[in-house]
ZANU-167191 format. One line per 4 residues: their letters; for each residue x negated, y negated, z negated of C-alpha. Coordinates in steps of 0.05 Angstrom, whole numbers, always signed. Layout:
BEGIN
A) X Y Z | ... .
END
This chain:
BEGIN
MRRA) -44 -142 -167 | -26 -114 -236 | -15 -46 -203 | -85 -46 -173 .
TASV) -116 -67 -240 | -79 -12 -277 | -103 +39 -227 | -175 +18 -236 .
WFLF) -170 +27 -311 | -136 +94 -300 | -196 +119 -259 | -246 +94 -310 .
AVLA) -207 +129 -366 | -210 +195 -328 | -285 +186 -319 | -295 +170 -392 .
VLSP) -257 +231 -416 | -293 +280 -370 | -364 +252 -368 | -387 +290 -430 .
ASAQ) -379 +356 -392 | -447 +376 -364 | -459 +396 -293 | -481 +468 -309 .
QPPE) -452 +502 -249 | -498 +526 -193 | -497 +492 -124 | -436 +511 -84 .
TSLT) -409 +508 -14 | -335 +515 +0 | -283 +501 +54 | -210 +490 +36 .
LGGR) -153 +487 +86 | -83 +469 +66 | -14 +441 +82 | +34 +396 +45 .
VWVT) +106 +374 +53 | +121 +306 +22 | +195 +286 +12 | +192 +210 +12 .
TGYS) +233 +148 +2 | +208 +87 +39 | +216 +11 +36 | +183 -44 +78 .
SNST) +190 -120 +82 | +164 -168 +134 | +169 -240 +111 | +152 -301 +154 .
ALSE) +163 -376 +146 | +235 -375 +169 | +258 -302 +168 | +253 -237 +129 .
LRWR) +265 -166 +153 | +275 -114 +98 | +278 -39 +115 | +311 +0 +59 .
GVDS) +318 +75 +48 | +276 +94 +109 | +267 +165 +81 | +226 +220 +113 .
VVPE) +203 +291 +103 | +129 +289 +120 | +89 +352 +136 | +13 +345 +127 .
VNAE) -48 +387 +144 | -112 +376 +106 | -183 +401 +99 | -239 +394 +49 .
FVLN) -313 +413 +53 | -359 +414 -7 | -434 +422 +0 | -468 +420 -69 .
RLVL) -445 +352 -92 | -424 +323 -24 | -348 +321 -14 | -314 +309 +54 .
MGSL) -238 +306 +59 | -189 +293 +116 | -114 +296 +126 | -63 +284 +181 .
GGGL) +11 +275 +168 | +74 +252 +203 | +149 +259 +204 | +216 +232 +228 .
IKEG) +257 +178 +195 | +331 +192 +204 | +365 +143 +158 | +358 +75 +127 .
VLID) +383 +4 +138 | +354 -62 +162 | +372 -128 +128 | +353 -186 +174 .
EDFN) +357 -256 +145 | +340 -324 +174 | +328 -389 +136 | +321 -463 +153 .
DRDH) +266 -474 +101 | +200 -441 +84 | +220 -428 +12 | +278 -384 +36 .
DVRI) +327 -423 -6 | +378 -438 +49 | +400 -377 +88 | +432 -389 +156 .
SRTR) +443 -317 +179 | +445 -246 +151 | +457 -181 +188 | +456 -107 +169 .
SDTD) +437 -52 +218 | +429 +23 +214 | +362 +56 +231 | +350 +117 +275 .
DTGL) +300 +146 +325 | +242 +128 +279 | +181 +160 +247 | +114 +153 +213 .
AYVN) +43 +181 +218 | -22 +173 +180 | -95 +196 +181 | -141 +196 +120 .
FDAG) -215 +208 +116 | -255 +205 +52 | -326 +222 +30 | -352 +226 -40 .
YRAV) -397 +253 -94 | -381 +308 -144 | -402 +272 -208 | -381 +326 -257 .
RWGT) -366 +400 -249 | -349 +457 -296 | -306 +520 -298 | -315 +579 -252 .
REQP) -317 +588 -176 | -247 +619 -179 | -219 +563 -221 | -265 +503 -217 .
GFLD) -261 +438 -255 | -291 +374 -226 | -291 +299 -221 | -304 +267 -152 .
VLGG) -317 +194 -137 | -290 +177 -67 | -288 +124 -14 | -254 +126 +54 .
FQFW) -208 +98 +107 | -134 +105 +123 | -94 +91 +186 | -19 +88 +171 .
HERY) +36 +74 +223 | +111 +69 +215 | +163 +54 +268 | +233 +31 +254 .
VAFG) +290 +23 +305 | +354 -14 +286 | +421 -4 +320 | +482 -49 +317 .
ATSA) +495 -103 +266 | +548 -128 +218 | +541 -203 +205 | +553 -247 +145 .
FTDV) +551 -309 +190 | +593 -289 +251 | +591 -359 +280 | +514 -352 +284 .
VPPI) +507 -277 +300 | +570 -240 +323 | +578 -166 +304 | +541 -117 +350 .
SSNI) +565 -47 +368 | +529 +10 +330 | +505 +44 +394 | +465 -17 +418 .
KVIT) +391 -21 +401 | +375 -89 +371 | +304 -87 +341 | +244 -41 +345 .
QDWY) +188 -55 +295 | +120 -21 +291 | +77 -26 +228 | +2 -13 +229 .
WYSL) -41 -10 +166 | -117 -3 +171 | -144 +5 +100 | -207 +18 +61 .
RLGA) -197 +56 -3 | -239 +72 -65 | -221 +121 -119 | -231 +187 -155 .
RTQV) -198 +254 -164 | -203 +309 -216 | -181 +381 -226 | -176 +407 -297 .
PLFA) -168 +483 -308 | -114 +498 -360 | -101 +573 -367 | -85 +636 -328 .
GLSA) -97 +605 -259 | -60 +540 -275 | -95 +473 -264 | -77 +399 -268 .
KLRG) -96 +354 -210 | -99 +278 -208 | -121 +231 -152 | -121 +155 -148 .
FVIP) -144 +103 -98 | -147 +27 -100 | -141 -8 -33 | -186 -70 -38 .
WSKS) -178 -91 +35 | -132 -76 +92 | -111 -104 +159 | -37 -106 +174 .
VVED) -5 -113 +243 | +70 -115 +254 | +98 -118 +325 | +172 -122 +340 .
IHHL) +217 -125 +400 | +283 -163 +397 | +320 -126 +451 | +379 -173 +458 .
RDDL) +344 -241 +457 | +330 -270 +526 | +287 -326 +496 | +233 -275 +475 .
RKDP) +187 -229 +513 | +192 -154 +502 | +118 -136 +499 | +126 -150 +441 .
SFRD) +172 -207 +419 | +133 -222 +355 | +64 -202 +329 | +48 -213 +256 .
EASG) -23 -202 +232 | -59 -209 +165 | -124 -185 +133 | -144 -176 +61 .
GVGV) -85 -139 +30 | -87 -95 -32 | -53 -31 -54 | -54 +33 -95 .
QLDG) -44 +106 -77 | -34 +157 -132 | -15 +231 -136 | -14 +284 -190 .
ALAY) +4 +358 -189 | +3 +425 -224 | -32 +479 -182 | -29 +554 -192 .
RFWR) -78 +603 -161 | -41 +666 -138 | -95 +708 -107 | -169 +696 -94 .
GLSA) -172 +627 -61 | -97 +621 -48 | -60 +569 -90 | +4 +528 -90 .
ELGF) +20 +462 -123 | +79 +418 -140 | +67 +344 -149 | +88 +272 -138 .
QYWW) +55 +219 -93 | +62 +143 -93 | +36 +94 -41 | +43 +18 -45 .
IKSG) +8 -35 -2 | +17 -108 +14 | -18 -158 +59 | -41 -228 +45 .
DGTS) -13 -285 +86 | -30 -290 +160 | -2 -311 +227 | +64 -296 +261 .
TART) +64 -306 +337 | +129 -314 +375 | +120 -293 +448 | +167 -330 +495 .
PAGD) +171 -336 +571 | +143 -407 +563 | +83 -384 +522 | +62 -362 +452 .
FEGK) +78 -402 +390 | +42 -390 +325 | +75 -393 +256 | +63 -370 +185 .
LLEN) +65 -298 +160 | +80 -297 +85 | +72 -222 +71 | +80 -151 +96 .
RTER) +94 -98 +44 | +106 -22 +47 | +122 +27 -8 | +132 +102 -2 .
YGPY) +139 +155 -56 | +167 +224 -72 | +153 +296 -93 | +112 +345 -52 .
VAVQ) +96 +419 -48 | +30 +445 -21 | -7 +509 -5 | -82 +516 +5 .
YRF) -135 +569 +13 | -207 +559 -12 | -259 +600 +25 .
END
């Protein structure tokens, strides 16, 4: 929650610094098409009443295509990204109490055959604008929606409690877990011209509400169904999404940028449904949480 509060104050500070600039520029219409490659490190945790699955180092190189349309002060933005996850580990722990004080099993598995995808759409208002058409400065207030999906597949297992869970060969698939985030987001972005075609760019979103769904398949457990084995669902999560970059205009509307992006989101509590051949049994979901961050490079052309 402190991260979300800090991000809100960050956005207000940007607005306060730039608001004295007057909107003296004539009405404009522009279309910008671009691409981005984000080199990310990822972490996720799925915590229920009696178990916790932690995915660590699920790194990915994520290509993205994006578009932006500006009509006078109306701003429309969209992006689509996705990539493979070729490394990482799963730590799977079970407990005999809801406070997770007494651990009864712990396994470690490698991840492979995994990936992620996301779609963003935002609309907004250009509150302040300055500079020139070739090197504009602006402050946009934005609101939008994000769909974010990650899939993790775990193979094999080493066990700290071999009497409970024996070791499993590394070529055997043990767990597949799909994460779905449906999020509303509110924020702002700014571009500040510096000199000789160089500009600074900042963008920040607060996620005031999200819906989280995690479905997993335990491939080796005969006491669970496989369509899926568990379904965990919660509404009302919070998060922040921030990125900043330096952009340089090479020629006409063509520019490149180098930056860093950070995403963090967590759910509230919810329900965890175990699906067995005898029927479904409902339990307690404590929290879902996903974090992803890393540098990126981008190229775009503004028509």
